[in-house]
N, C-alpha and C positions, 0 to 999 in steps of 0.2 A: 513539433511533432505533428500539428495539424493546424495548416493556415487556412484562412476564408479570405478571399481577395475580392474587394468590390461585390461581395454576393446580394443578391436579390431574390425574391420570392413572392408570388402573388397567387392568389385563388381567385379566377375570374376578372373582376375589375378592382378588386380589394387588395391593394399592397400588404403584405406582412411587415416587411424589411426591406430595405435597399442599401447600398453604398456601404455594407459592412465589410470592415476589415478586422479579422480578429486572429491571434494566434494562441493555441493552447499549448501549454509545454508539459513536461513529462512529470511535475509534481504539482500541476495546479488541482486546487480543489473549487469548484466554481457551482455558484446556484444560480439556475435559470428562472427568472422571474419575469411576470408580466401579467396584464389582465386576460381574462378567458378570451379566447379566439385571436390573440395577437401572434400566434404562431410558436410557442414555446416548443410543444410535440413536434412539430413540423421541423424545425431547426435541429432537434436533437436526431430526428430520422435522417436529415441530410446528413449530417456529420457521420451517422452511423451507416451510411450508403444506400438507405431505404428509399430516400426521396432525392430527386436532383434539383438544383438551382435553376433559375429562370434567367439569371444572369450573373456573371463572375464565376470564380473559381474555387475549388476545393483541392487542396494538395496534402497530401498524406506521405509523412515520412516512409521509407521504403523497409516493408517487414511488420509494420506496426499492427497489434491486434487490438480490435475493438468490441467490445461487449455490450450489448445492448438490452436493457429491459423494457418492455412497453408498460403500460397502466395495466393491462388484463388481456386476457386471450389465450394464453399459452396452457398447452396440457400435455401430458405424457402418460404413456401407458407401456405394459409390457414388462416391465422391470420393478424392483422394490425400490424403495426410496434411496436405502443405501446404494444399491447397484448403479442407480440412476446419477448419484452424486459422484460415486467413483468413475463414471464412463469419460469425464473431462480429464481423467489420468490416463485413459488409452494407451497413448504413445508412451509413457513411463513404463506402464506395465507389459508392453512390449519390449521395452528394453530389459525389464527385469527377467521376461522369458529368455531373451536373448543370453543373459547373465547365466542362468542356469544351463542353457545348453552349451556354452563355453565352458563351464565347469566340468559337464559330463565329457567334453572332447579334450579337456587338460589332462584328466584322469587317465585318459587311454593313448595320450602320447607321449613320447619319450622327454622328459624334462629339459634333456640337453640339446634338443634339436631345434633347427630353426623355426619348424611349424608350431612348437609350442611356445616359444618367444613371440612370435606373430598372434598367437591366440591370448596369450597373457597382456599383450599391450593392448589387444581390441578390449578385452574384459576390464582392464585398469581404466581406459577411455570411458567405457560406458558406467563404470562405477561412479567416477568421477561427475559424469552428467546427471546420473541418478541420485547421487549424494547431496550435489549441489541444488536438485530440484526437489529436495524434501521427500524423495522416493521412500524413505525408510520410515516416513511417518504418516501414509497415506491414510490409512486406517483412522489415526488421530486426527488428523486435519478435517476429514469428513464428520468425524463424531463431533469436534469441537463447532462446526458450523450448523450441523444439524440441531444439536443442542440449543447454541445460542437464538436461532430460529424459531425455538419453541417446539421441536419435534421429541417426543420420548423415545427413550431405548426400545419400547413395544412398536413405535412407530416405523423404525427402520427398516424393519422387515415385511411391511407392509406393501402391498401393491400401490403403484402411484396413482391408477386409476379409480383407487378407492378415496380418494380425497377430493373435497371442493375445489371449486375454482380459486378460492383465496389460499388455500394450502398449496394448490399447484403452483401458484405463483411464489410463493416461498420455497419450493423445490427449485424453481428456475433461478431465483435469485442467489440461492446456496451454490448453485452450479457456477454462475458467474464469479461468485467471491471466489471459490475454490481454484477456477481457471486463472484468475488474476491477470486480465488483458492490459495492455499499458493504457488504456483508457476505459472507464467504465461509464457508461451512458443509462443512467436509471431514470425513468419518468413515473414520478411519484412511488418510490419503493416502500413507503411507509403505510401505502393504502390498506394492505391485508395483514399489517402486523400488529399486535398488542403490544402494551406498554413495555413490558420486559424485553421483547424481542427488538422493540425500536430502541431502547437504550443500547441493547448490545450492539446492533447495526452501527450506533453513533460511535461506540469504542472501536468496534472494528475499522471502520473508515478512518477514525484518527490515527489508527496504525498502519493504512494502507500504503504500499511501497509506491503506487504508480497514480496518475491522474484521474479524477473523475468530475464528471459534469450531472448534475442532477435537478431535478424539477419535484419541489414538495409545497406543501400549502400548511406546513407545520413549521412556525417562527422558530421553536428551541431547536427543533432538529437542525433546521438551516445554520444557526448560529452554533451549533456545536459541533457542525462538520466541515463547514466552507469556510473560505479565507478569500473568496472573490464573487462578486455578484456580477452576473450579465443581465441586463435589464432590457427587454423588448419594449420599447414606448414611442410614440410617434414616429413610427416606421423606422426607427434607428435601434440599434444595440449599443448600449452604453455599459462599458466595463468600472465597477467600483470595486476599490480594494478594502476589503474588512468584511466581517459576518453581516448577517441579515440587518440587525440593529444599527451597524455602523452606516450601512447602506440608506436606511429611511431617514438618517440624519443627514447624509451627503445629498441624498435626492432633494429634500426639501430646499438645503443652500442651492443646489443647481437649478431648481424651478426659480427660486427667486431671482437668481442671476439670468435666466432665460427670459422670465417675463421684464425683466429690465433692459434686456438688448433688444426685446420686441418692441418696447416703448420707444427706445432711441430710433430703432430702425424706421418704426411707423411714422414718427416726426420727421425723419429725413427725407422719407418718400413723400410726406403731404408738401415739405419744403420744396423738394425738387418738381413737383408736379405744379405745384401754385406758380414757380417760376416760369416754368416752360408754358402754362396756359397764358401767363400775364404777356410774354414776351414774343410770343410763338410768331406774331404777324410783324415784328419791329425787324428790319431788315440790319439795323445797326447790332442787335443783340443776337444774331443768328448764330454766330460762334458758340457764344456761352449757351444758347439754348440746345445746340447740338451736343455739346460737351455734357449737359444735364441728363439730356436723353440718353446717351450713352453709358453714363453713371447708373441711370435708373434701370436698364435693361441688364446691368451687369449683377445689379444687387439679387442676392440668393436670400429669398423672402422666408424669414422666419415663421414656422408654424406653431402655435399653441393650440393642442387639440382640446376638445372639451373635457373638462377634468370630471372625474367621477366624483359626485358632491358624496359628501359625509353623510350618512343617511342616520337620522335618529325617529324612530318609531315609538308613539307613546302608547306603550301596552297598559290596558286595564289591570288595576291590582286586585287581588281577590281579598274578600272578607277574612278577618282574623280567625285563625284557629286558637286552641288552647294552648298553654306553655309546652306541654308534652304532647308531640305530635303521635309518636308510636311507642309502644314500650314493647320490647323482644326479650322474651325470656326464656332460657334454654331450649331455645329452637334447632331443630335437626331437620335435614331433607334426605330422604334416600328415593331412589327410583330401584324398584325391584331390591336386588341385594346390593347395588352400588350406593354407598354414601356418599352425599356430596362434601355435607358438613355437618357439624353436631354441637350441642353447647352455645350458642350464640346467645349472648346477652348485652344488650346495649339500649340507649334511649336516645330516640331522636327528638330535638327539641324546635321551636318554633324558628325560623329565621337560620337554621343550620345549612349550610351546603356541603354535602358529605360525598365525597368520591369515592366510588368503590375500585379497588385495584387488585389484581393477581393475574397469573398467567392464564390464557384460553383454556376454555374447561373447568376453570376452578369452582365457578358457581357465582360469578356475578351477576349474570341475568338471571338465574335462578332466584338469588336474594331479592332482585328487584321484583320478580313474579309474585314471590311471596308478600313483599311489601305492598304491591299492589292489589292482592286479594285474587289475582288469577289462578295461582295455586294455593293449596293448603299445606302447611308445615307437617311433616311426619311425627314430630313431636314439639311440645313446647307451646307458647300462646304468643301472638301478636295483639296488643292493645291499642285501639286507636283513643286519641284524646277527642276532647270536645270540638266540635264544628271542623272536622277533617275532611276535606273533600280530596280524594285523588284523582290525579290524572295521569296516566301510563302512556309513555311514547316508547313503542317496542321497534326491533329493528326492522321488522316488516310491518309497521304501523300503517302503510299505504294498503293493506289489505281492507281496512275499514272504511275507506273513501267510497264514495260514488263514482263508478267508473264513466257514469254517463254525462255528468257534471262538466260544465267547462270552469276552469281554475278561477276566472274574475267574477263570475256568476256564484260559483260555490264560497268564495270568501266573502263576497257582500251578503250572502245569506247569512253566514255565520257571524257579521258584524255589521248590521245595516245601518249604524251610526257613524261609519267610518266614510270618508269621501271616496271617490273612484281614484284621485290622485294618491290618498294615502295608502290604499290597497296596492296600486301599481306599484307603488314605491316599495311597499314591503315585498311583493312578487319579485321587484327588482333585484332587492337584496339577496334574495335567496335564488338568483339567476336564471328567474323567467322575464324576460324585457320584450318589448314591440310585441307583434302578433302571438308570441308565446302564450300570453295571459288568455287567449281565446281557445287554447287548446283543451280537448277534451281530456280526462284524467287517464281514460283507457289507454291512450296512445303513447303516454309517458313511460319511459324506462324505469325501472324499479328504485333507482338512485332518485331520480327526478322525483317520483311520487313521495319517496321519503322526504325529501326537501319541501315538498308542498305540505305535507302532512305535519311537518314542524311549524313552518310559518302558521298554517291554521290552527294550531293548538294554542301558539302563544297570543292568539286575538282573543281567546276566552280561558286564560289559565285558572285553575284549581289553586288551592292554598297548599297542595302537598304534588309536587310534581316528581316524576319519577322519569328519567332520561336513560334510555339504553342506546349508547352510543350517537347522540345526536349530531356529532361532529362529522361523520361519514359523509362523503359526498358534498362538503360545503368547502369552498374557498376561502381565502384569508378574510374577504369581505364580508360575507356571510357568516362567517364565525364570528368576526367583531361585532355585528348586529344582535346574534344570538348573545355573545358574553354580558354587552352593555344591557340587554334587556332582563338578562338573569341577575346580575349585579343590582339592577333597581326593583327587582321583584320581592315584594316584602313578607313572600310565603316561604315554603321550606323546598329544598331540592336535594335529592339523590340522584347521582347521576355515575355513567359508565363513559368514560372517553379514552382514545388513544393519542389525544393531542395533549402534550407535556405542557405547553403555553397556557392552553385552556384550563386544564387541572390547576396550573400554579396561579392563574389569576381568579380563579373563583373557589376553590375548596377552601373549607375553614377547618375542616377534619378529615381524615382518612381510615376507610374500613379495609382492612385488609383480607382477602379470602384466600386461603391456600393449604393444601396438606390437611383438607377435613376441619381446620379451625377458621375461627372468625376474629381478628385482633383489631381493636379501635385505637386510632393513633391520634390524640388531640393535636391541634395545630395544623398548618397548612401543609402540602405536598413537601417542601423544603425540610421542614421539622421530620417529616416522615422519612425522607431518603436519608436525613442525618442520623436519626436513630438506627435504621436499617444498617447505615455504613458502621455506623459504631459497634453495635452488635456484631458485625461481621468482623471488624477488628480485632476486637474481643476474642472473637472465635479463633482468630488464626494469628494470635499474638506469639504464640511459639509453635510455628508450623512445622509439619513433617516434610523433610525434603521429598519432592516429587517432580516428575518429568510433566511438563504442560505444552502444549502446542502455542507457537507465537506467531497469530497471523500474518504479522507485518514481514517476517523474513521467510516462514517456511520451515523451520527449523525447529528440534527440541531445545528448550533451554529450562533452567532450574528457577522453581518458583520461590521467590525472596519474599512473597508477601507484600510487596509494596503497592502503595495506591497508584490507581493510573492519575494521569494530569488533572483531569475532571474532578476525579472524586477529591483528590488532594485540595483543589481550588475550594471545593465544597467546605471541607473542614476549616480550612483557613478563613472563610467569609465567616462560617458557625463562630469560629474562634473570636474573630473581630467582633462580631456581634453581641458575643458573651462580655468581652471585656468592656465594652460600652455599658452594657447593663451593669456588670459589677461595680464600675466606677460610679456610676449614678447611684447605685444602692449605698456604697461606702459613704458617699457624700451625704445622702439623707441620713446615714446611721449617725454619722458624726455630728450632723444638725440637731437630732434629737439628742444625742449625748450632751451637747452644748446647752439644750433646754432645760434637761435634768438637773442641771448644776444651779438653775436659778428657780428656787421653790416659789411657785403662784398658789397653788391650791391642791388639796388632795384628789380631786377628781381631776385636774389637769394632769398632774404627776402619774396617776393611773392611766390616763389616755395616751401619754407619751411612753410609758412604759410598755404600752400594749402596741404602740405603732412600732417601736424600737423592737420588741420581740418577733413581730411580722416580718420585719426588714431583715433581721437576722435570719430567720427561718428560712425566707427567700434566698437569702444569699449563699447559705451553705451548700445546696445542691448545685448552682450555678457555679461555684468556685470549684467543686467536684468534677463537675462536667468539664469546665474548661481544662483542668489538669489532667484528665483522661483525653482530651483533644490534643492538648500541647504534646503529650507522649506519643501519640499516634502520628503526628505531623512531623515530628523530629525522626521517628523511625523510619518515615517514609521519604525521607530528602538523601 
């Protein structure tokens, strides 16, 4: 479908990639990865026809349609959101109008005439095209995509120019998904999506009928959507079969092999050079010397680029707070007549890592502002515990920085005991390298300022940190540094993030905000998803027959309440985990029952009885949960 042959691209004296031979087929799902500045976005633009190669060829299959989504910069005006998305079907709608005209003509023409037969044949041809292209479900297709991307029905009739840049990018993404080009090129499509819209996009791309190539810094999103990785590294593009997790394993193996080949080649070059230098002046060895000179000239030198060092930065630990960090009682928040949520009741304890989840506008940032003290509740109380010190990282945290300060100077003032090397390493983690560290804050973009504000906050953390989307504008390396520091942090964290991997690795409990309610889910994010999926399965156990749009084929299908493969896999994993826990509990119960058969003392008998009772009480809900899971899994196969 798309073929690159001996392709190369450079900027000034810097070679991004060279000697690239790559074919993209009609069903490929490819993740494009590489360090910042290696040329990922450039390669995507070349495939999309927006930039040209410096060497080699790009060959496209005749008639192929390519859809490209940049990171940002798109805006639309003049139509409602729904009309803007419907515009991708203008050709189909033209066919629909022609159908109507043909029907009128058929009513005025003699059914036995040749003209009628000609009109009827044209009508049948158009109807076949219209039906095959999903023409009778255009409204439902647009509605399904807009809903999945987080637009409420009220938003559909709003003008596109009323929306912010991030929502404009959602509209652009929606149009591409509805258009279904032969190949989608998506440059960080999840940047402007909340977690719910991101999860929906994962499922949509899982059913997408054509090929796509995407760039993303979200590990989980890559694992869930792609089947191949194209990595730009060492001026080459290497293709790996498998998802992102598989790629990391294969890359490590390949790097070991490359280093071994480099060492072997280096030894051979040294042997050849030693022989040449030793016998160059001897006429009797001239033939052998020339042979080795030719061999040396033919060797294609293996390059091992400087590796990105794994950076571990030692962040200072805060002083300890009391066990209860904050107690939230019957808290409500309203803005005028609009109620965001009410009746919120929960405690946050020392060491908790709580993820706030919910759709955009549900009230996650509002809850963080209440916990930070920036805003007051409309009703209820928030009571902070002993020695609690709050630090709040807002989405616009950069506004609190001194615009005249240089990055390195400002950081050194905040942490005078840190060495310059440590401070520069930290800045490097957050994508400020070389001369960037001497820039003044005022010349940075909004995203760069937020990255810097986050790095600065980590230098002097309080014992209660509130983070509103800290992973925005971070690449995978910077996210790893942030994640590692928060794992080692001994204080308490409440955070909002749209990065699924980051949440999975950090959260110990989840608070869901939505529909005016605040619900606490103990356990990690996987536990939260399982409970939500279970509740959803119960709610749809006896489904009412209805017609829903199936994005994979563009036609209406009957809803049979079956789980998608990813959701089914999660249930199976949970069931397997439960089986292990149940088996372990049953073994413990059997052991305690054996101990009861041998009397030692009244006290020991009482202790064993209490332990046995506790295990049985713990076993009962696990068995009930496993039974529900087994039924849901069986029904979905």
